[in-house]
C-alpha positions in Angstrom: 77.3 -11.4 -21.2 80.6 -11.2 -22.9 82.7 -13.6 -24.9 86.2 -14.7 -23.9 89.0 -15.2 -26.4 87.8 -18.7 -27.2 84.3 -17.4 -28.1 82.7 -18.9 -25.0 80.2 -16.8 -23.1 81.4 -15.5 -19.9 79.2 -13.8 -17.3 79.5 -10.1 -17.2 81.4 -8.7 -14.3 79.2 -7.5 -11.4 78.7 -3.8 -11.5 80.7 -1.9 -8.9 78.5 -0.6 -6.2 78.3 3.1 -5.6 80.3 4.5 -2.7 78.5 3.6 0.6 76.3 1.0 -1.1 76.7 -2.7 -0.6 76.4 -4.9 -3.6 73.9 -7.7 -3.1 73.9 -11.0 -5.0 71.1 -11.6 -7.7 69.1 -14.0 -5.5 69.0 -11.4 -2.7 67.7 -8.7 -5.1 65.1 -11.1 -6.4 64.1 -12.0 -2.8 63.8 -8.3 -1.9 61.6 -7.7 -5.0 59.4 -10.6 -4.1 59.0 -9.3 -0.5 58.2 -5.9 -1.8 55.6 -7.3 -4.2 54.1 -9.4 -1.3 53.9 -6.4 1.0 52.2 -4.4 -1.8 49.7 -7.3 -2.4 49.1 -7.6 1.4 48.4 -3.8 1.7 46.1 -4.0 -1.4 44.3 -7.0 0.1 43.9 -5.3 3.4 42.6 -2.2 1.7 40.2 -4.3 -0.4 39.0 -6.1 2.8 38.2 -2.8 4.5 36.4 -1.6 1.4 34.5 -4.9 1.2 33.4 -4.5 4.9 32.3 -0.9 4.2 30.3 -2.1 1.1 28.7 -4.9 3.1 27.6 -2.4 5.8 26.3 0.0 3.2 24.4 -2.8 1.5 22.8 -3.9 4.7 21.8 -0.3 5.5 20.2 0.1 2.1 18.4 -3.3 2.4 17.0 -2.3 5.8 15.8 1.0 4.4 14.2 -0.8 1.5 12.4 -3.2 3.8 11.2 -0.3 5.9 9.9 1.6 2.9 8.2 -1.5 1.6 6.5 -2.1 5.0 5.4 1.5 5.1 4.0 1.4 1.5 2.3 -1.9 2.3 0.6 -0.3 5.4 -0.4 2.7 3.3 -1.8 0.4 0.6 -3.8 -1.6 3.1 -5.2 1.6 4.6 -6.1 2.9 1.1 -7.8 -0.4 0.4 -9.8 -0.2 3.6 -10.8 3.4 2.9 -11.8 2.4 -0.7 -13.8 -0.5 0.5 -15.5 1.6 3.1 -16.3 4.3 0.5 -17.7 1.6 -1.8 -19.9 0.2 1.0 -21.2 3.7 1.8 -22.0 4.4 -1.8 -23.7 1.0 -2.2 -25.6 1.5 1.0 -26.6 5.0 -0.1 -27.8 3.6 -3.5 -29.7 0.8 -1.8 -31.2 3.3 0.6 -32.2 5.6 -2.2 -33.7 2.8 -4.1 -35.4 1.4 -1.0 -36.6 4.9 -0.2 -38.1 5.3 -3.7 -39.8 1.9 -3.3 -41.0 2.9 0.2 -42.2 6.2 -1.2 -44.1 4.4 -4.0 -45.6 2.1 -1.3 -46.6 5.2 0.8 -48.3 6.8 -2.2 -50.2 3.6 -2.9 -51.3 3.5 0.7 -52.3 7.2 0.5 -54.4 6.4 -2.5 -56.1 3.5 -0.8 -56.7 5.5 2.4 -58.2 8.4 0.3 -60.6 5.9 -1.3 -61.4 4.5 2.1 -61.9 8.0 3.6 -64.1 8.8 0.7 -66.2 5.7 1.5 -66.3 6.6 5.3 -67.2 10.2 4.9 -69.8 9.8 2.2 -72.3 7.5 3.9 -75.2 9.0 2.1 -73.6 8.2 -1.2 -72.2 4.8 -0.3 -72.9 2.0 2.0 -72.4 2.0 5.8 -68.9 1.2 7.2 -68.9 -1.7 9.6 -66.6 -2.1 12.7 -64.1 -4.5 11.0 -63.8 -2.2 8.1 -63.0 0.8 10.4 -60.4 -1.4 12.1 -58.8 -2.2 8.7 -58.7 1.5 7.8 -57.1 2.4 11.2 -54.5 -0.4 10.9 -53.7 0.8 7.3 -53.2 4.4 8.6 -50.9 3.1 11.4 -48.9 1.1 8.8 -48.7 4.2 6.6 -47.4 6.3 9.5 -44.8 3.6 10.2 -43.8 3.6 6.6 -43.5 7.4 6.5 -41.4 7.4 9.6 -39.1 4.8 8.0 -38.9 6.9 4.8 -37.9 10.0 6.9 -35.3 8.0 8.7 -33.9 6.7 5.4 -33.8 10.2 3.9 -31.9 11.4 7.0 -29.5 8.5 6.7 -29.0 9.3 3.0 -28.1 12.8 3.8 -25.7 11.7 6.5 -24.0 9.1 4.3 -23.6 11.5 1.4 -22.0 14.0 3.8 -19.6 11.3 5.0 -18.8 10.2 1.5 -18.1 13.7 0.3 -16.1 14.6 3.5 
């Protein structure tokens, strides 16, 4: 802005346009600048919208992959728990069978001792008293029980061997 002779401010004269260029008023230039800024903001918003959609799609893809991995790991964990439980049951059964086998073996040895004493009484009639019919029946039933116990012991030993093979395999 310039001053006139009286000292009052006078607007500066409009610049002369270059040859071939039309001079636009100030409001038109401001309008054009605003339009240009709005177009840039719209392009930027459109670009951000596309990027947002891309990020949403990528996030959904990652979430689905995470859910699938979680389901797979849960299935594996359940399978591991089942195998661990089965292994514990086999070990417990083997331990119980071994302990039961030892008790059965002790029982069998006690029966062997009783039968040996009974046989000694039966086969030494000249040194002992005569064996009656009921006593013979008792000896025979004891022998049958002993055979049944021995068969059970053999079955348990076979089962122990089989379960230890399964547990180690």
